[in-house]
C-alpha positions, 0 to 999 in steps of 0.5 A: 642746689642745681642752677639752670644754665638758662633763665626762664622768666615763667618759672621766676616772676610769679614766685618772686612777686608772691614773695614780695607780697607775702613779706609786705615789701610794698606796704608803707606806714608813716615812720621816721624815714623820709617818705617817697610818694607816688599816686597812680594816674587811676586808669578807667575802671573799664580798662585793660592793660595796653602799651601806654599803661605798660610804659607809664607804670613801668616808669613809676615802678622804676622810681618807687623801687629805686626810692625803696633801695635808697632807704626811703619809705616808698608808698605807691598808691594804686586805684581806679577811676569810675569813668562816668561816661565809659562805665555807664555806656558799658553798663547800658550796653550789657543791660541792652543785651539782657533786654533791659532799657535804662529808661525803664529803671530807677536810679537805684536799680541802675546803680545796683547793676553798675556796681555789679559790673564794677565788682565783676570787671573793675579790678582787671587792669590792677591785676594785670599790672602785677604781671608787669611787676608793679610794686604798688601798696595794694592795701591802699587800693582806692576807687574814686567812688569809694565812700570816703572819696565820694564824701570828700567830693561832696564836701568840696562841692559844698565848700566851693558853692558856699564860697560863691565859686560854683553856680548854676547857669543856662548856657551853651554847652558841649552835648554828646548825643551818644553818651547823652551828657554835657562835656567840659570844653577840655573834653572836646577834640577838634578835628579838621574834616572835609565838609560842604558849604551849602548856599541857600536862598531865603525869600523876602517877605513882601518883595520879589527878592531873595537873600542867599546865605552859606551854611555847613549845617543845612538841617539847622535852618529849621531852628533859624530865628533871624538873618543877620547882615553887617550894617556897613555892607552896602550890598544889603542896605535894601534888606534893612528892617525886612523879614525873610522866610525860612525854607520848608517851614515857611516861618517869618524871621527878622533881618537884623544888623550886627557888625559881628558878621564877616562880610568876606565869609560866604555871602556876607549874610548869616543865618542865626540859630541861637539854640545850636551855635554859641556865637548865634546864642550871643547874637540872639541874646543881644537882639532878643531873638526867639530860641528854637531847639530842633534836636532831641538828646540823641541828636535826632530831630524833634517836632520842630523838624517837620517830616524829619522828626525822629531822624538822625541829624546826619541822615537829615542833612542828606535828605534835606539837601535833596529837598532844598534842591528839588524846591529851588532853595539850593543855589550851589554846594562847595567843598569846605574844610572846617574844625569839628568838635568830637567827644574825647570819650565816645568820638561822637560829633558834639552838638552845641546845646543850651542847657541848665548846668553847674559851673565852677569859676576857674579864673581866681582858682587857677592863679596859684597853679599858674605861679606854681609851674611858671613862677620864679620858684617853680614849685612844680616842675614839668619834665620836659620843660617844653610843656610849660608853654602848653600849660601857660596857654591853657591856664591863662585862657581858662574858662569856667568848668562845666562840672555836671553830667547827665549820668547816674554813675558818679557822685550825685550833685548835692543840690536839693530842690524844694520848689519849682523855681530856678532858685528854689534849691539848697546845697548841702552834704546830706539830706538832713542838712539840706532840710534844715537849710531849706526850712531856714531859707523858706521860713517853712518849718513844715517841710520834710525830707519827702519835699526835697528832690535831689538834682538828677545830674552826677559830677564830672569824673575829673571832679573826683580825680582832681582831689586824688593826691589828697583824698587817697590819704583822707586829706579832705575829710580829715585834713590834719590826719597823720597820713596826709601830713606824712605823705603829702605833698607827694614827690613825682607824678608820671602821666601823659601830656594829653591830660596835662590840663584835664588832670594835672593842672586841676590837681595843682589847683585843688592842692593850693585851694585845700592844702595851701601847697603843691600836690607833687614836686615833679611831673614826668610827662611820657610820650605816646607809644607809637608803632614803627610807622609813627602811628598811634597804637589803637585797636582799630588800626590793629597795631597794638600788641597784646600787653600780656602776650608780650610779657608771656613771650619776653618776660616782664623784665624784657618788656620793661627794658624794651619799653624804656630803651627808647622812651625819652621824657616827653618824646613818643616811643616808637615801639618795636617788638625787637626792643623786648627781645633786646631786653630779654637778651640783656637778662640772658646775658646777666644770667649767663654771667652769673651762671659762669661764676657758679662754675668756678671753685674759689681757692684760699691757696691762690694769690690774687693775680696782678691782672685781677687786682688792677681790673677790679680796681678799674671796675670799681672806678668805672662803676662809680663814674657810671653811677654818678652819670645814672644819678644825673639822668634820674635827676632829669627824668631821663630814665631811658639814658639811665637804663642805657648807661646801666646796660652798657656798664653791665653788658660791655664793662662787666661781662665783656671785660671784667669777667674775661680778665678775672676768669681762671683758666679752663678747669682751674680754680679762682683765687678766693679774694678775686671771687669774693670781690667779684661777687660784691661787684655783681651784687652792686650791679644787681642793685642798680639794675633792679628797678628796671629788671626786678625779677631776674635781679631778685632771683640771682640775688637770692641764688648767690647765697641764702638770704633772710627776708630782711636781706632781700634785694628789693630792700637792699642798700643802694650803692653810694657814689664814691669818687671815681679814679678817672686816671684808672678809667682812662688807662683802661680805655687805652689798654682796651684799645691795645687789646682790640688791636691785638685781636684785630691782628689775630683775626686778620692773620688767622692766629688762634688765641691758643697760640701765645704771641709777643708784643713790643711797644715803641714810643711809650709816652702813654704807657699802660702801666699796671694794665700790662698784665691785663693786656697780656691776659686778654691778648694771650701775650707771652712777652710784652716788652718796650723798645726804641727801635722798630721791629722788622718782620712784624705786624703793627698798629697804633694807639695814640702815639704808641706803636705796637709790633707783633712779630710774625713769621712769614711762613704763617701768612700769605705774603702777596695778599698782605702786600696788596692789602697794605699797599691799598691802605697806603695809597688811601692814606697818602691820598687822604694826607694830600687832601688835608695838606691842601687844606692847610696850604690854604692861607684863608682857611688857616687864618679864618677857621676857628683855632680848634678846627685848624688844630684838628686838621694838623692832628689829622696830618700828623696821624696820617704821616705816622700811619704812612711810616708804619705801613711803609715799614710793614711793607719793607719787612715783607719784601 
């Protein structure tokens, strides 16, 4: 077989992915092996692959491939989330392009369009993940609105309602005017924005007097139902019991008293708009105030908005300010910075709104989840640990979860109304069950299904995904089935810290409520992918590269390595395309090393040279040393560090040193013993590199020799850590410094490698023992000898306490240039020695500095003295 000298990812990656799929390496079924399970954070069904997905899924694939190599039954469940708000918006937009208004459709007609959209676009991101090499069990692909998963969601809703944990309440909620739905508190992002504080005058009824209030939202005056003063504020004692007139609409409203009012803010008077502010609503309830809602569901003004009816709130803000000014109500405007709530999904400014919604009581449910992460046993571990504080803050201040959404795309709330009263409903999994409950509740056996009306709202998307680790194994509907008992709890969860509460905490809550145990053991929280300027990647900034184009340009292996090289757990990744180039470079290096071995002819007739024997023993020791280091990194989820350790081992130790030591002379065969040992070592390198670079490693593995599907690299046996011979590693480190010293002299003196040299060692307290043959091979040393006397006419260098001399003929060097260079180095070293000796002559330093610091300075002195002696000897030999 003709093996190409250069690696071409485009010719390899599709081939091996198809091979893995064909032989079902990704598929898992319960058996006697130890399970290793990951559930994918389901990307939105609307999504396409971006850098965050690339990072997150590469990490998951590294973990799952490593588990597979370790002989575990690895199961990585993929899937997508139905993303109610985002998907409904996409479908509405598509219908609009076709001239169809959602409001003209029935729920069933709209859902038909939504499912068509999902079938056309919904699987794009999962197909793109295959390009990255993601080894998911695609036969298990789940969708949060699959019938089985939807049934699980409905069952949980009914169960929680029957436990008294779900209730319907008329409360102030977060309203997204663009999506036209409520949001939970966690879906609101608060941004600091520069706005204005408008000072407005209200006339007092029956008096020639006025009161001034300050507001950030002048348009809401049309919904004012009171002015509130602090009863202890003497400035407004004269206003007690009086009424004010709302500007423009001329409505009389009471002036009430409450110590809630901050006398220091604004004017010390507060306008009260119970329909449009949570705190105002509390005041309104307390003082029995009228509630006037001035907004439509799209945040345009309704009939209470006078001549502004139908206009958007922000347009009205500008126009009403001008009118208030023209009519003398506006006193002044000041710049004011405040926090504005925006929708996590649509980025629209949230409008507080009173609404009947469904809520889930969270306080009691959260307690086991708090204990799981923060208790003594730490049943669920967060990596990095710093996120425990964030988790604690959220969970200990948890509020009831608003779980209803005014959408059609999602699981419809299983509440069935049989009358017009607020309490005229039952909750059941099916209409048939609801009918029986309604008959029993009303004692009316004449009721039929036609008399029931199901709640129009859908459930929050997160109410499906919080069940994900259980529902994908049908653990809600069939809690004792074989798969849930085998795969649950799962092992690792890889996700971003931005959904630590949205999703991670809620999954932990659900796990303890429905399985009585944790849903996963470890949570690895990745950082955000940012550009070199530390900006978050986004389409609007134009700084997010095309993920698939990167794979096309650098190969999936190169992109995976590029992403992970600088991705420490929990820290943001500063992405630079050069990192992918570095990843591709590692692949090219590994391929070149493999290609080199294919050019050698192995001979059984040749004995193994001593330099190869010791070098192979050294690499085995070094491999075990690094393998232990890698496993430690894995245990702490420091995948970037694990990759870097592998990178250095293969790039430096294997390619840079071992291959150079064992490679035969040009055109000569290699001894068979060395060759077979080297290939076995190479195969171990491929095994530890495979999780990070699956494609090139499988290609080399399968090219080394013909393999059956049972012997593919993807399911090969991961190397076991053996005790590393530390002494051998240290001796090699010493020898490599000697080789570097020889190479430096050769370079400085322009001595071609083809010319053999002699090497004399003085003061061999740290002799390199068996590595002398390695030094001779790598330094092209003809004679290596030991002596007690210095050598005249030689260049020298030091490694620890040893001095090495390379005899050089003066005819081969520029003596004057060499003398100048040595003199300059001697002068510098003598100056350095003086500074050290001055420090050591200072009694205060010697007596007060830590012992190790003083010892370090004494070593510097000894090294400098030894170097000066060597330099003087070298100068003497040239004169």
